[in-house]
PDB file of N, CA, C and O in Angstrom:
ATOM      1  N   MET A   1     -20.840 -14.608  13.557  1.00  0.00           N
ATOM      2  CA  MET A   1     -20.116 -13.886  12.543  1.00  0.00           C
ATOM      3  C   MET A   1     -19.670 -12.523  13.067  1.00  0.00           C
ATOM      4  O   MET A   1     -20.430 -11.829  13.742  1.00  0.00           O
ATOM      5  N   LYS A   2     -18.453 -12.154  12.753  1.00  0.00           N
ATOM      6  CA  LYS A   2     -17.907 -10.891  13.225  1.00  0.00           C
ATOM      7  C   LYS A   2     -18.355  -9.753  12.304  1.00  0.00           C
ATOM      8  O   LYS A   2     -18.231  -9.840  11.083  1.00  0.00           O
ATOM      9  N   ALA A   3     -18.869  -8.702  12.903  1.00  0.00           N
ATOM     10  CA  ALA A   3     -19.292  -7.531  12.121  1.00  0.00           C
ATOM     11  C   ALA A   3     -18.061  -6.760  11.663  1.00  0.00           C
ATOM     12  O   ALA A   3     -17.124  -6.545  12.431  1.00  0.00           O
ATOM     13  N   THR A   4     -18.078  -6.352  10.413  1.00  0.00           N
ATOM     14  CA  THR A   4     -16.954  -5.573   9.907  1.00  0.00           C
ATOM     15  C   THR A   4     -17.312  -4.094   9.921  1.00  0.00           C
ATOM     16  O   THR A   4     -18.452  -3.705   9.667  1.00  0.00           O
ATOM     17  N   LYS A   5     -16.328  -3.302  10.218  1.00  0.00           N
ATOM     18  CA  LYS A   5     -16.527  -1.863  10.231  1.00  0.00           C
ATOM     19  C   LYS A   5     -16.054  -1.286   8.911  1.00  0.00           C
ATOM     20  O   LYS A   5     -15.028  -1.692   8.365  1.00  0.00           O
ATOM     21  N   LYS A   6     -16.821  -0.332   8.412  1.00  0.00           N
ATOM     22  CA  LYS A   6     -16.393   0.370   7.213  1.00  0.00           C
ATOM     23  C   LYS A   6     -15.303   1.352   7.590  1.00  0.00           C
ATOM     24  O   LYS A   6     -15.370   2.024   8.620  1.00  0.00           O
ATOM     25  N   LYS A   7     -14.294   1.419   6.729  1.00  0.00           N
ATOM     26  CA  LYS A   7     -13.226   2.385   6.955  1.00  0.00           C
ATOM     27  C   LYS A   7     -13.718   3.771   6.579  1.00  0.00           C
ATOM     28  O   LYS A   7     -14.265   3.975   5.495  1.00  0.00           O
ATOM     29  N   ALA A   8     -13.524   4.697   7.462  1.00  0.00           N
ATOM     30  CA  ALA A   8     -13.912   6.081   7.165  1.00  0.00           C
ATOM     31  C   ALA A   8     -12.904   6.686   6.207  1.00  0.00           C
ATOM     32  O   ALA A   8     -11.705   6.425   6.302  1.00  0.00           O
ATOM     33  N   ARG A   9     -13.398   7.492   5.286  1.00  0.00           N
ATOM     34  CA  ARG A   9     -12.489   8.195   4.375  1.00  0.00           C
ATOM     35  C   ARG A   9     -11.673   9.201   5.154  1.00  0.00           C
ATOM     36  O   ARG A   9     -12.151   9.839   6.092  1.00  0.00           O
ATOM     37  N   LYS A  10     -10.433   9.321   4.740  1.00  0.00           N
ATOM     38  CA  LYS A  10      -9.585  10.327   5.376  1.00  0.00           C
ATOM     39  C   LYS A  10     -10.061  11.707   4.956  1.00  0.00           C
ATOM     40  O   LYS A  10     -10.408  11.941   3.798  1.00  0.00           O
ATOM     41  N   LYS A  11     -10.068  12.587   5.895  1.00  0.00           N
ATOM     42  CA  LYS A  11     -10.428  13.971   5.574  1.00  0.00           C
ATOM     43  C   LYS A  11      -9.233  14.604   4.881  1.00  0.00           C
ATOM     44  O   LYS A  11      -8.096  14.502   5.340  1.00  0.00           O
ATOM     45  N   THR A  12      -9.518  15.254   3.773  1.00  0.00           N
ATOM     46  CA  THR A  12      -8.446  15.914   3.036  1.00  0.00           C
ATOM     47  C   THR A  12      -8.348  17.366   3.462  1.00  0.00           C
ATOM     48  O   THR A  12      -9.313  17.967   3.932  1.00  0.00           O
ATOM     49  N   LYS A  13      -7.170  17.905   3.285  1.00  0.00           N
ATOM     50  CA  LYS A  13      -6.966  19.316   3.591  1.00  0.00           C
ATOM     51  C   LYS A  13      -7.776  20.150   2.614  1.00  0.00           C
ATOM     52  O   LYS A  13      -8.143  19.689   1.533  1.00  0.00           O
ATOM     53  N   GLU A  14      -8.040  21.351   3.001  1.00  0.00           N
ATOM     54  CA  GLU A  14      -8.709  22.276   2.089  1.00  0.00           C
ATOM     55  C   GLU A  14      -7.821  22.462   0.869  1.00  0.00           C
ATOM     56  O   GLU A  14      -6.595  22.457   0.977  1.00  0.00           O
ATOM     57  N   PRO A  15      -8.445  22.624  -0.293  1.00  0.00           N
ATOM     58  CA  PRO A  15      -7.624  22.776  -1.496  1.00  0.00           C
ATOM     59  C   PRO A  15      -6.759  24.030  -1.431  1.00  0.00           C
ATOM     60  O   PRO A  15      -7.175  25.077  -0.935  1.00  0.00           O
ATOM     61  N   THR A  16      -5.556  23.888  -1.941  1.00  0.00           N
ATOM     62  CA  THR A  16      -4.669  25.040  -1.955  1.00  0.00           C
ATOM     63  C   THR A  16      -4.719  25.730  -3.317  1.00  0.00           C
ATOM     64  O   THR A  16      -4.125  26.792  -3.505  1.00  0.00           O
ATOM     65  N   ARG A  17      -5.433  25.117  -4.268  1.00  0.00           N
ATOM     66  CA  ARG A  17      -5.571  25.724  -5.583  1.00  0.00           C
ATOM     67  C   ARG A  17      -6.620  26.829  -5.514  1.00  0.00           C
ATOM     68  O   ARG A  17      -7.612  26.709  -4.794  1.00  0.00           O
ATOM     69  N   THR A  18      -6.400  27.881  -6.249  1.00  0.00           N
ATOM     70  CA  THR A  18      -7.351  28.983  -6.234  1.00  0.00           C
ATOM     71  C   THR A  18      -8.637  28.640  -6.963  1.00  0.00           C
ATOM     72  O   THR A  18      -9.666  29.272  -6.721  1.00  0.00           O
ATOM     73  N   ASP A  19      -8.604  27.640  -7.860  1.00  0.00           N
ATOM     74  CA  ASP A  19      -9.810  27.271  -8.603  1.00  0.00           C
ATOM     75  C   ASP A  19     -10.659  26.241  -7.867  1.00  0.00           C
ATOM     76  O   ASP A  19     -11.730  25.873  -8.350  1.00  0.00           O
ATOM     77  N   GLY A  20     -10.197  25.763  -6.698  1.00  0.00           N
ATOM     78  CA  GLY A  20     -10.980  24.850  -5.882  1.00  0.00           C
ATOM     79  C   GLY A  20     -10.857  23.378  -6.254  1.00  0.00           C
ATOM     80  O   GLY A  20     -11.455  22.535  -5.585  1.00  0.00           O
ATOM     81  N   ARG A  21     -10.105  23.043  -7.293  1.00  0.00           N
ATOM     82  CA  ARG A  21      -9.964  21.646  -7.689  1.00  0.00           C
ATOM     83  C   ARG A  21      -9.177  20.871  -6.646  1.00  0.00           C
ATOM     84  O   ARG A  21      -8.310  21.419  -5.964  1.00  0.00           O
ATOM     85  N   LYS A  22      -9.499  19.574  -6.532  1.00  0.00           N
ATOM     86  CA  LYS A  22      -8.777  18.665  -5.656  1.00  0.00           C
ATOM     87  C   LYS A  22      -8.245  17.512  -6.488  1.00  0.00           C
ATOM     88  O   LYS A  22      -8.792  17.197  -7.545  1.00  0.00           O
ATOM     89  N   ALA A  23      -7.191  16.889  -6.017  1.00  0.00           N
ATOM     90  CA  ALA A  23      -6.588  15.753  -6.704  1.00  0.00           C
ATOM     91  C   ALA A  23      -7.416  14.489  -6.473  1.00  0.00           C
ATOM     92  O   ALA A  23      -8.029  14.314  -5.420  1.00  0.00           O
ATOM     93  N   MET A  24      -7.420  13.614  -7.480  1.00  0.00           N
ATOM     94  CA  MET A  24      -8.098  12.329  -7.368  1.00  0.00           C
ATOM     95  C   MET A  24      -7.299  11.310  -8.172  1.00  0.00           C
ATOM     96  O   MET A  24      -6.989  11.540  -9.341  1.00  0.00           O
ATOM     97  N   LEU A  25      -6.974  10.209  -7.558  1.00  0.00           N
ATOM     98  CA  LEU A  25      -6.212   9.161  -8.230  1.00  0.00           C
ATOM     99  C   LEU A  25      -7.172   8.208  -8.922  1.00  0.00           C
ATOM    100  O   LEU A  25      -8.122   7.716  -8.313  1.00  0.00           O
ATOM    101  N   VAL A  26      -6.916   7.951 -10.205  1.00  0.00           N
ATOM    102  CA  VAL A  26      -7.762   7.048 -10.992  1.00  0.00           C
ATOM    103  C   VAL A  26      -6.850   6.050 -11.696  1.00  0.00           C
ATOM    104  O   VAL A  26      -5.857   6.439 -12.312  1.00  0.00           O
ATOM    105  N   TYR A  27      -7.184   4.769 -11.604  1.00  0.00           N
ATOM    106  CA  TYR A  27      -6.425   3.745 -12.303  1.00  0.00           C
ATOM    107  C   TYR A  27      -7.075   3.470 -13.643  1.00  0.00           C
ATOM    108  O   TYR A  27      -8.286   3.258 -13.721  1.00  0.00           O
ATOM    109  N   MET A  28      -6.264   3.472 -14.713  1.00  0.00           N
ATOM    110  CA  MET A  28      -6.763   3.215 -16.056  1.00  0.00           C
ATOM    111  C   MET A  28      -5.768   2.303 -16.773  1.00  0.00           C
ATOM    112  O   MET A  28      -4.592   2.229 -16.416  1.00  0.00           O
ATOM    113  N   LEU A  29      -6.272   1.619 -17.786  1.00  0.00           N
ATOM    114  CA  LEU A  29      -5.393   0.797 -18.609  1.00  0.00           C
ATOM    115  C   LEU A  29      -4.368   1.685 -19.304  1.00  0.00           C
ATOM    116  O   LEU A  29      -4.686   2.809 -19.695  1.00  0.00           O
ATOM    117  N   PRO A  30      -3.148   1.194 -19.459  1.00  0.00           N
ATOM    118  CA  PRO A  30      -2.101   1.997 -20.095  1.00  0.00           C
ATOM    119  C   PRO A  30      -2.492   2.513 -21.481  1.00  0.00           C
ATOM    120  O   PRO A  30      -2.122   3.626 -21.855  1.00  0.00           O
ATOM    121  N   GLU A  31      -3.238   1.710 -22.241  1.00  0.00           N
ATOM    122  CA  GLU A  31      -3.656   2.141 -23.576  1.00  0.00           C
ATOM    123  C   GLU A  31      -4.577   3.356 -23.488  1.00  0.00           C
ATOM    124  O   GLU A  31      -4.484   4.274 -24.303  1.00  0.00           O
ATOM    125  N   LEU A  32      -5.466   3.353 -22.494  1.00  0.00           N
ATOM    126  CA  LEU A  32      -6.367   4.489 -22.313  1.00  0.00           C
ATOM    127  C   LEU A  32      -5.599   5.748 -21.926  1.00  0.00           C
ATOM    128  O   LEU A  32      -5.905   6.844 -22.395  1.00  0.00           O
ATOM    129  N   ILE A  33      -4.616   5.580 -21.082  1.00  0.00           N
ATOM    130  CA  ILE A  33      -3.812   6.724 -20.664  1.00  0.00           C
ATOM    131  C   ILE A  33      -3.110   7.339 -21.869  1.00  0.00           C
ATOM    132  O   ILE A  33      -3.083   8.560 -22.022  1.00  0.00           O
ATOM    133  N   GLU A  34      -2.547   6.500 -22.715  1.00  0.00           N
ATOM    134  CA  GLU A  34      -1.877   6.994 -23.917  1.00  0.00           C
ATOM    135  C   GLU A  34      -2.871   7.686 -24.848  1.00  0.00           C
ATOM    136  O   GLU A  34      -2.570   8.731 -25.423  1.00  0.00           O
ATOM    137  N   ASP A  35      -4.061   7.092 -24.991  1.00  0.00           N
ATOM    138  CA  ASP A  35      -5.092   7.705 -25.838  1.00  0.00           C
ATOM    139  C   ASP A  35      -5.528   9.060 -25.302  1.00  0.00           C
ATOM    140  O   ASP A  35      -5.751   9.994 -26.072  1.00  0.00           O
ATOM    141  N   VAL A  36      -5.650   9.168 -23.981  1.00  0.00           N
ATOM    142  CA  VAL A  36      -6.012  10.450 -23.362  1.00  0.00           C
ATOM    143  C   VAL A  36      -4.934  11.488 -23.645  1.00  0.00           C
ATOM    144  O   VAL A  36      -5.235  12.618 -24.030  1.00  0.00           O
ATOM    145  N   LYS A  37      -3.689  11.102 -23.451  1.00  0.00           N
ATOM    146  CA  LYS A  37      -2.587  12.040 -23.705  1.00  0.00           C
ATOM    147  C   LYS A  37      -2.564  12.487 -25.156  1.00  0.00           C
ATOM    148  O   LYS A  37      -2.374  13.669 -25.443  1.00  0.00           O
ATOM    149  N   ASP A  38      -2.757  11.546 -26.072  1.00  0.00           N
ATOM    150  CA  ASP A  38      -2.752  11.879 -27.500  1.00  0.00           C
ATOM    151  C   ASP A  38      -3.912  12.807 -27.865  1.00  0.00           C
ATOM    152  O   ASP A  38      -3.733  13.785 -28.591  1.00  0.00           O
ATOM    153  N   ALA A  39      -5.101  12.487 -27.351  1.00  0.00           N
ATOM    154  CA  ALA A  39      -6.272  13.302 -27.651  1.00  0.00           C
ATOM    155  C   ALA A  39      -6.130  14.700 -27.062  1.00  0.00           C
ATOM    156  O   ALA A  39      -6.513  15.686 -27.692  1.00  0.00           O
ATOM    157  N   ALA A  40      -5.584  14.784 -25.865  1.00  0.00           N
ATOM    158  CA  ALA A  40      -5.386  16.083 -25.231  1.00  0.00           C
ATOM    159  C   ALA A  40      -4.385  16.913 -26.025  1.00  0.00           C
ATOM    160  O   ALA A  40      -4.599  18.103 -26.259  1.00  0.00           O
ATOM    161  N   GLU A  41      -3.303  16.285 -26.434  1.00  0.00           N
ATOM    162  CA  GLU A  41      -2.290  17.002 -27.210  1.00  0.00           C
ATOM    163  C   GLU A  41      -2.860  17.483 -28.543  1.00  0.00           C
ATOM    164  O   GLU A  41      -2.571  18.596 -28.980  1.00  0.00           O
ATOM    165  N   ALA A  42      -3.665  16.646 -29.182  1.00  0.00           N
ATOM    166  CA  ALA A  42      -4.277  17.023 -30.465  1.00  0.00           C
ATOM    167  C   ALA A  42      -5.212  18.216 -30.297  1.00  0.00           C
ATOM    168  O   ALA A  42      -5.374  19.020 -31.215  1.00  0.00           O
ATOM    169  N   GLY A  43      -5.826  18.326 -29.124  1.00  0.00           N
ATOM    170  CA  GLY A  43      -6.732  19.435 -28.846  1.00  0.00           C
ATOM    171  C   GLY A  43      -6.047  20.607 -28.175  1.00  0.00           C
ATOM    172  O   GLY A  43      -6.714  21.538 -27.723  1.00  0.00           O
ATOM    173  N   HIS A  44      -4.715  20.576 -28.103  1.00  0.00           N
ATOM    174  CA  HIS A  44      -3.916  21.644 -27.489  1.00  0.00           C
ATOM    175  C   HIS A  44      -4.332  21.920 -26.046  1.00  0.00           C
ATOM    176  O   HIS A  44      -4.490  23.068 -25.631  1.00  0.00           O
ATOM    177  N   GLU A  45      -4.503  20.838 -25.303  1.00  0.00           N
ATOM    178  CA  GLU A  45      -4.838  20.980 -23.882  1.00  0.00           C
ATOM    179  C   GLU A  45      -4.062  19.956 -23.078  1.00  0.00           C
ATOM    180  O   GLU A  45      -3.431  19.060 -23.637  1.00  0.00           O
ATOM    181  N   LYS A  46      -4.110  20.092 -21.788  1.00  0.00           N
ATOM    182  CA  LYS A  46      -3.451  19.142 -20.887  1.00  0.00           C
ATOM    183  C   LYS A  46      -4.375  17.950 -20.668  1.00  0.00           C
ATOM    184  O   LYS A  46      -5.589  18.049 -20.849  1.00  0.00           O
ATOM    185  N   ALA A  47      -3.779  16.809 -20.270  1.00  0.00           N
ATOM    186  CA  ALA A  47      -4.562  15.582 -20.080  1.00  0.00           C
ATOM    187  C   ALA A  47      -5.660  15.783 -19.037  1.00  0.00           C
ATOM    188  O   ALA A  47      -6.779  15.303 -19.222  1.00  0.00           O
ATOM    189  N   TRP A  48      -5.358  16.485 -17.943  1.00  0.00           N
ATOM    190  CA  TRP A  48      -6.377  16.673 -16.906  1.00  0.00           C
ATOM    191  C   TRP A  48      -7.551  17.492 -17.435  1.00  0.00           C
ATOM    192  O   TRP A  48      -8.694  17.270 -17.033  1.00  0.00           O
ATOM    193  N   GLN A  49      -7.278  18.434 -18.331  1.00  0.00           N
ATOM    194  CA  GLN A  49      -8.355  19.237 -18.904  1.00  0.00           C
ATOM    195  C   GLN A  49      -9.248  18.376 -19.797  1.00  0.00           C
ATOM    196  O   GLN A  49     -10.473  18.495 -19.772  1.00  0.00           O
ATOM    197  N   PHE A  50      -8.616  17.513 -20.581  1.00  0.00           N
ATOM    198  CA  PHE A  50      -9.365  16.608 -21.450  1.00  0.00           C
ATOM    199  C   PHE A  50     -10.257  15.679 -20.618  1.00  0.00           C
ATOM    200  O   PHE A  50     -11.437  15.501 -20.917  1.00  0.00           O
ATOM    201  N   VAL A  51      -9.675  15.099 -19.578  1.00  0.00           N
ATOM    202  CA  VAL A  51     -10.424  14.166 -18.722  1.00  0.00           C
ATOM    203  C   VAL A  51     -11.552  14.886 -18.001  1.00  0.00           C
ATOM    204  O   VAL A  51     -12.666  14.369 -17.926  1.00  0.00           O
ATOM    205  N   GLU A  52     -11.280  16.065 -17.474  1.00  0.00           N
ATOM    206  CA  GLU A  52     -12.317  16.822 -16.776  1.00  0.00           C
ATOM    207  C   GLU A  52     -13.489  17.121 -17.710  1.00  0.00           C
ATOM    208  O   GLU A  52     -14.650  16.965 -17.331  1.00  0.00           O
ATOM    209  N   ARG A  53     -13.175  17.551 -18.927  1.00  0.00           N
ATOM    210  CA  ARG A  53     -14.227  17.861 -19.904  1.00  0.00           C
ATOM    211  C   ARG A  53     -15.026  16.605 -20.257  1.00  0.00           C
ATOM    212  O   ARG A  53     -16.249  16.660 -20.381  1.00  0.00           O
ATOM    213  N   ALA A  54     -14.334  15.472 -20.420  1.00  0.00           N
ATOM    214  CA  ALA A  54     -15.007  14.218 -20.753  1.00  0.00           C
ATOM    215  C   ALA A  54     -15.923  13.757 -19.612  1.00  0.00           C
ATOM    216  O   ALA A  54     -17.021  13.257 -19.858  1.00  0.00           O
ATOM    217  N   VAL A  55     -15.477  13.924 -18.389  1.00  0.00           N
ATOM    218  CA  VAL A  55     -16.288  13.528 -17.231  1.00  0.00           C
ATOM    219  C   VAL A  55     -17.528  14.414 -17.129  1.00  0.00           C
ATOM    220  O   VAL A  55     -18.629  13.913 -16.905  1.00  0.00           O
ATOM    221  N   VAL A  56     -17.359  15.705 -17.290  1.00  0.00           N
ATOM    222  CA  VAL A  56     -18.498  16.635 -17.241  1.00  0.00           C
ATOM    223  C   VAL A  56     -19.513  16.256 -18.314  1.00  0.00           C
ATOM    224  O   VAL A  56     -20.714  16.203 -18.048  1.00  0.00           O
ATOM    225  N   LYS A  57     -19.032  15.994 -19.519  1.00  0.00           N
ATOM    226  CA  LYS A  57     -19.922  15.617 -20.619  1.00  0.00           C
ATOM    227  C   LYS A  57     -20.652  14.320 -20.304  1.00  0.00           C
ATOM    228  O   LYS A  57     -21.856  14.224 -20.541  1.00  0.00           O
ATOM    229  N   ALA A  58     -19.955  13.324 -19.778  1.00  0.00           N
ATOM    230  CA  ALA A  58     -20.567  12.036 -19.453  1.00  0.00           C
ATOM    231  C   ALA A  58     -21.618  12.193 -18.347  1.00  0.00           C
ATOM    232  O   ALA A  58     -22.682  11.577 -18.418  1.00  0.00           O
ATOM    233  N   LEU A  59     -21.338  12.991 -17.353  1.00  0.00           N
ATOM    234  CA  LEU A  59     -22.289  13.192 -16.260  1.00  0.00           C
ATOM    235  C   LEU A  59     -23.532  13.948 -16.727  1.00  0.00           C
ATOM    236  O   LEU A  59     -24.648  13.645 -16.305  1.00  0.00           O
ATOM    237  N   ARG A  60     -23.330  14.923 -17.592  1.00  0.00           N
ATOM    238  CA  ARG A  60     -24.491  15.669 -18.127  1.00  0.00           C
ATOM    239  C   ARG A  60     -25.404  14.743 -18.932  1.00  0.00           C
ATOM    240  O   ARG A  60     -26.627  14.810 -18.803  1.00  0.00           O
ATOM    241  N   SER A  61     -24.819  13.888 -19.755  1.00  0.00           N
ATOM    242  CA  SER A  61     -25.643  12.994 -20.577  1.00  0.00           C
ATOM    243  C   SER A  61     -26.329  11.937 -19.702  1.00  0.00           C
ATOM    244  O   SER A  61     -27.425  11.480 -20.029  1.00  0.00           O
ATOM    245  N   LYS A  62     -25.703  11.557 -18.617  1.00  0.00           N
ATOM    246  CA  LYS A  62     -26.302  10.567 -17.712  1.00  0.00           C
ATOM    247  C   LYS A  62     -27.492  11.171 -16.965  1.00  0.00           C
ATOM    248  O   LYS A  62     -28.479  10.482 -16.707  1.00  0.00           O
ATOM    249  N   ARG A  63     -27.402  12.434 -16.625  1.00  0.00           N
ATOM    250  CA  ARG A  63     -28.476  13.116 -15.890  1.00  0.00           C
ATOM    251  C   ARG A  63     -29.646  13.514 -16.778  1.00  0.00           C
ATOM    252  O   ARG A  63     -30.765  13.693 -16.296  1.00  0.00           O
ATOM    253  N   ALA A  64     -29.390  13.650 -18.063  1.00  0.00           N
ATOM    254  CA  ALA A  64     -30.438  14.107 -19.000  1.00  0.00           C
ATOM    255  C   ALA A  64     -31.492  13.056 -19.252  1.00  0.00           C
ATOM    256  O   ALA A  64     -32.430  13.293 -20.013  1.00  0.00           O
TER     257      ALA A  64
END
Protein backbone atom coordinates (compact mmCIF):
# COMPACT_ATOMS: atom_id res chain seq x y z
CA MET A 1 0.00 0.00 0.00
CA LYS A 2 1.25 3.46 -0.90
CA ALA A 3 1.65 5.88 2.00
CA THR A 4 -0.15 9.15 1.50
CA LYS A 5 1.34 12.43 2.53
CA LYS A 6 -0.69 15.05 4.30
CA LYS A 7 -0.82 18.35 2.48
CA ALA A 8 0.77 21.10 4.50
CA ARG A 9 -1.34 24.19 5.03
CA LYS A 10 -0.22 27.18 3.09
CA LYS A 11 1.37 29.82 5.22
CA THR A 12 -0.66 32.98 5.12
CA LYS A 13 0.75 36.46 5.05
CA GLU A 14 0.70 38.46 8.23
CA PRO A 15 -2.62 40.19 8.66
CA THR A 16 -2.82 43.64 7.19
CA ARG A 17 -5.75 44.58 9.41
CA THR A 18 -4.90 46.63 12.46
CA ASP A 19 -7.22 44.51 14.64
CA GLY A 20 -5.33 41.29 13.79
CA ARG A 21 -8.28 39.46 12.21
CA LYS A 22 -7.66 37.06 9.33
CA ALA A 23 -10.03 35.88 6.62
CA MET A 24 -11.54 32.40 6.74
CA LEU A 25 -13.77 30.81 4.12
CA VAL A 26 -16.75 28.88 5.49
CA TYR A 27 -19.34 27.01 3.43
CA MET A 28 -22.92 27.23 4.72
CA LEU A 29 -26.35 26.40 3.40
CA PRO A 30 -27.92 29.33 1.55
CA GLU A 31 -30.78 29.47 4.06
CA LEU A 32 -28.31 29.87 6.92
CA ILE A 33 -26.50 32.64 5.10
CA GLU A 34 -29.76 34.52 4.61
CA ASP A 35 -30.68 33.99 8.27
CA VAL A 36 -27.29 35.32 9.36
CA LYS A 37 -27.69 38.40 7.19
CA ASP A 38 -31.21 39.02 8.49
CA ALA A 39 -30.21 38.56 12.12
CA ALA A 40 -27.19 40.81 11.71
CA GLU A 41 -29.27 43.52 10.07
CA ALA A 42 -31.89 43.29 12.83
CA GLY A 43 -29.12 43.80 15.38
CA HIS A 44 -27.63 46.73 13.43
CA GLU A 45 -24.37 44.93 12.78
CA LYS A 46 -22.50 43.39 9.88
CA ALA A 47 -22.77 39.65 9.14
CA TRP A 48 -19.14 39.00 10.11
CA GLN A 49 -19.73 40.66 13.48
CA PHE A 50 -22.79 38.50 14.10
CA VAL A 51 -20.92 35.32 13.14
CA GLU A 52 -17.87 36.23 15.21
CA ARG A 53 -20.04 36.88 18.27
CA ALA A 54 -21.93 33.60 17.74
CA VAL A 55 -18.69 31.62 17.42
CA VAL A 56 -17.22 33.19 20.57
CA LYS A 57 -20.41 32.38 22.47
CA ALA A 58 -20.45 28.78 21.20
CA LEU A 59 -16.80 28.23 22.11
CA ARG A 60 -17.25 29.67 25.60
CA SER A 61 -20.22 27.39 26.29
CA LYS A 62 -18.29 24.38 24.95
CA ARG A 63 -15.34 25.09 27.25
CA ALA A 64 -17.50 25.67 30.34
